[in-house]
C-alpha positions in Angstrom: -49.9 37.8 -20.1 -47.2 40.1 -18.9 -49.8 42.9 -18.4 -52.0 40.6 -16.4 -49.1 39.7 -14.1 -48.3 43.3 -13.6 -51.9 44.1 -12.7 -52.0 41.3 -10.3 -48.8 42.5 -8.7 -50.2 46.0 -8.3 -53.4 44.6 -6.9 -51.5 42.6 -4.3 -49.5 45.7 -3.3 -52.7 47.7 -2.9 -54.3 45.0 -0.7 -51.2 44.8 1.5 -51.0 48.5 2.0 -54.8 48.7 2.6 -54.7 45.9 5.2 -51.7 47.3 7.0 -53.3 50.7 7.2 -56.6 49.3 8.4 -54.9 47.1 11.0 -53.0 50.1 12.4 -56.2 52.1 12.6 -58.0 49.3 14.4 -55.2 48.9 17.0 -55.2 52.7 17.6 -58.9 52.9 17.9 -59.0 49.9 20.2 -57.0 51.8 22.8 -60.1 53.5 23.9 -61.7 50.8 26.1 -64.6 51.6 28.4 -65.2 49.0 31.1 -68.5 50.2 32.3 -69.5 47.4 34.7 -69.3 43.6 34.9 -72.1 43.3 32.3 -71.1 46.0 29.8 -67.9 47.2 28.1 -67.4 49.2 24.9 -64.7 50.0 22.3 -66.5 53.2 21.3 -64.1 54.1 18.3 -64.7 50.7 16.7 -68.4 50.6 17.8 -67.9 47.3 19.6 -70.1 46.4 22.5 -69.3 43.6 25.0 -72.3 42.3 26.8 -72.7 40.0 29.8 -69.1 38.7 29.6 -68.2 38.8 33.2 -67.7 35.0 33.2 -65.5 35.0 30.0 -63.9 32.7 29.1 -64.5 30.1 31.8 -67.8 30.1 33.8 -67.5 28.7 37.3 -70.6 28.2 39.3 -69.0 28.6 42.7 -67.0 31.8 41.9 -67.9 35.5 41.6 -66.5 36.5 38.3 -65.7 40.1 37.3 -62.7 40.2 35.0 -64.3 38.8 31.8 -64.6 42.1 29.9 -60.9 42.8 30.2 -60.1 39.2 29.2 -62.2 39.3 26.0 -60.8 42.7 25.1 -57.3 41.4 25.4 -58.2 38.3 23.4 -59.7 40.4 20.7 -56.4 42.4 20.4 -54.1 39.4 20.7 -56.1 37.4 18.2 -56.0 40.2 15.7 -52.3 40.8 16.1 -51.5 37.1 15.8 -53.6 36.7 12.6 -52.1 39.9 11.1 -48.6 38.6 11.7 -49.5 35.3 10.1 -51.2 36.8 7.1 -48.4 39.3 6.4 -45.6 36.8 6.1 -43.9 36.0 2.8 -45.9 32.7 2.3 -49.3 34.4 2.4 -51.1 34.9 -0.9 -53.8 37.1 -2.4 -56.9 35.0 -1.5 -55.9 35.1 2.2 -55.2 38.8 2.1 -58.6 39.6 0.4 -60.6 37.7 3.1 -58.6 39.3 5.9 -59.0 42.7 4.3 -62.8 42.1 4.3 -62.8 41.4 8.1 -60.8 44.6 8.7 -63.3 46.6 6.7 -66.1 45.2 8.9 -64.2 46.1 12.1 -63.7 49.7 10.8 -67.2 50.3 9.6 -69.8 52.3 11.6 -72.1 49.4 12.2 -72.3 48.1 15.8 -70.5 44.9 16.4 -71.6 42.8 19.5 -69.6 40.3 21.5 -72.1 38.7 23.8 -71.6 35.9 26.5 -74.3 33.6 27.7 -74.3 30.6 30.1 -76.5 28.1 28.3 -78.5 25.4 30.0 -77.2 22.8 27.6 -73.8 22.4 25.9 -73.8 22.6 22.1 -71.3 24.9 20.6 -68.4 26.9 22.2 -69.3 30.0 20.3 -71.3 31.1 17.2 -70.9 34.0 14.7 -73.8 35.7 13.0 -74.5 35.6 9.3 -75.4 38.5 7.1 -79.2 38.8 6.7 -80.4 37.5 3.4 -77.7 34.9 3.1 -78.9 31.3 2.7 -77.3 30.5 6.1 -78.8 33.3 8.0 -81.1 30.8 9.8 -78.2 30.5 12.3 -79.1 34.0 13.6 -82.6 33.0 14.9 -81.7 29.4 15.7 -79.0 30.6 18.3 -80.7 33.9 19.2 -77.8 36.0 18.0 -77.8 39.8 18.2 -77.9 41.8 15.0 -75.1 41.0 12.5 -72.1 41.3 13.0 -72.1 39.6 16.3 -70.8 36.6 18.3 -72.3 34.5 21.1 -69.8 32.9 23.5 -71.0 30.0 25.6 -68.8 30.3 28.7 -69.9 27.1 30.4 -69.1 25.2 27.3 -65.8 26.9 26.6 -64.8 25.9 30.2 -65.5 22.3 29.5 -68.1 22.1 32.3 -71.1 19.9 32.9 -74.3 21.5 31.5 -76.4 23.6 33.8 -79.4 21.4 32.9 -77.7 18.4 34.6 -80.3 16.7 36.9 -79.7 14.4 39.9 -80.5 11.4 37.7 -77.7 12.6 35.2 -75.3 12.9 38.1 -76.0 9.4 39.4 -75.7 8.0 35.9 -72.4 9.7 35.4 -71.0 8.3 38.7 -72.1 4.9 37.6 -70.5 5.3 34.2 -67.2 6.5 35.7 -67.0 4.1 38.5 -63.7 4.8 40.3 -62.2 6.7 37.3 -62.7 10.1 39.0 -63.7 8.9 42.4 -62.8 12.2 44.3 -64.3 14.6 41.6 -67.3 16.5 42.4 -70.0 16.2 39.8 -72.7 18.7 39.1 -74.1 21.5 36.9 -71.4 24.1 36.0 -68.5 22.1 37.4 -65.5 20.9 35.4 -66.0 17.8 33.4 -62.5 16.3 32.6 -64.0 14.4 29.7 -65.0 17.6 27.9 -62.6 19.8 25.9 -61.7 23.1 27.6 -60.7 25.8 25.1 -57.1 26.7 25.9 -56.4 29.5 23.5 -59.3 31.9 23.8 -57.8 34.6 21.6 -57.9 32.0 18.8 -61.5 31.4 19.5 -62.3 35.1 19.3 -60.6 35.5 16.0 -62.0 32.3 14.6 -65.6 33.6 15.1 -64.9 37.1 13.8 -63.3 35.6 10.7 -66.7 34.1 9.9 -68.2 37.6 9.4 -66.9 38.0 5.8 -68.9 35.0 4.9 -66.3 32.3 5.5 -68.1 29.1 6.4 -67.2 25.6 7.4 -67.9 22.5 5.2 -67.8 24.5 1.9 -67.4 21.9 -0.9 -65.9 24.5 -3.3 -63.0 25.6 -1.1 -60.9 24.8 1.9 -61.9 26.0 5.3 -60.0 29.3 5.7 -61.3 29.9 9.2 -60.1 26.6 10.7 -56.8 26.5 8.7 -56.1 30.0 9.9 -56.6 29.0 13.5 -54.7 25.8 13.2 -51.7 27.4 11.4 -51.5 30.9 13.2 -52.3 30.1 16.8 -50.5 28.1 19.5 -52.7 25.5 21.1 -51.3 23.2 23.9 -51.4 19.6 22.9 -51.4 20.2 19.1 -48.3 18.7 17.4 -46.0 20.8 15.3 -46.4 18.3 12.5 -50.1 18.9 12.3 -49.6 22.7 12.6 -47.2 22.6 9.7 -49.7 20.6 7.7 -52.3 23.3 8.3 -49.9 26.0 7.3 -49.0 24.1 4.0 -52.6 24.0 3.1 -53.3 27.6 4.1 -50.4 28.9 2.1 -50.8 26.6 -0.9 -51.6 29.2 -3.7 -52.9 26.5 -6.1 -55.4 25.3 -3.5 -56.9 28.8 -3.4 -56.7 29.8 -7.0 -59.8 31.8 -8.3 -60.6 29.5 -11.1 -63.1 27.0 -9.6 -62.4 24.1 -12.0 -58.6 24.3 -11.6 -58.9 24.7 -7.9 -61.0 21.7 -7.3 -59.0 19.7 -9.7 -55.8 20.5 -7.9 -57.4 19.8 -4.5 -58.7 16.5 -5.7 -55.5 15.4 -7.3 -53.5 16.2 -4.2 -56.2 14.7 -1.8 -56.2 18.0 0.1 -59.8 17.6 1.5 -58.7 14.3 2.9 -55.6 15.8 4.5 -57.8 18.6 6.0 -60.2 16.1 7.5 -57.2 14.4 9.2 -55.9 17.5 10.9 -59.4 18.7 11.7 -60.1 15.5 13.6 -56.8 16.0 15.5 -57.6 19.6 16.4 -61.2 18.8 17.4 -59.9 16.2 19.9 
């Protein structure tokens, strides 16, 4: 038992050193940023390609937008720095560090990573990350028209909380009738702000959230907690989110027993402490 603890301790040190070294390399390589034009930018030393992100993060139908490449680049850096600080603190544990290390490995490998923005006709998701080909969930790639893995599609009209571009005159009239005098002076139309839709406030959190899917971290996994959402809820500031709910997310993220490798013991602990139920409560809050 003593030998096992020593080996686990040495493994954790190795992972910490490896993650810190990889993070430093990524930050150094990311200094080389080529803003080629409004439709294309590159981080050549990380082999990251940014496509059609002139409107990132918030598409506006009545504005000429040109600064999206710089914004998504800064969000990439800020999201990574925020997560690194969060995962490096004294409460973090081995399972978090392993998953984070896997993401850093992907960012440093030679494979092209694509961050692409589109302005969809209908509003469905804010963004979607690709899945490794051959995985049972790789249907996502074709369904959303994702570039080659690893990649992310950002829907800038949806992120902005706008009316869908497919909105017809009939839709506009029905919305006016539904609202009555609620927003009597508000202009209604495709690509315009809808105050009833959620506008993503912390877009660096969104960028990191989607990248953290790349190491095969998925939502709605019945065998483990949602490390992607808990990392976002715990590590990133979001206006309107109470400190109590953020603390609850951190308690779940940093609870070593809730992430223990033994599946039976993990699920037993999660069930006995009603952790899935607690997660649903904060997830509902953050989705509002």
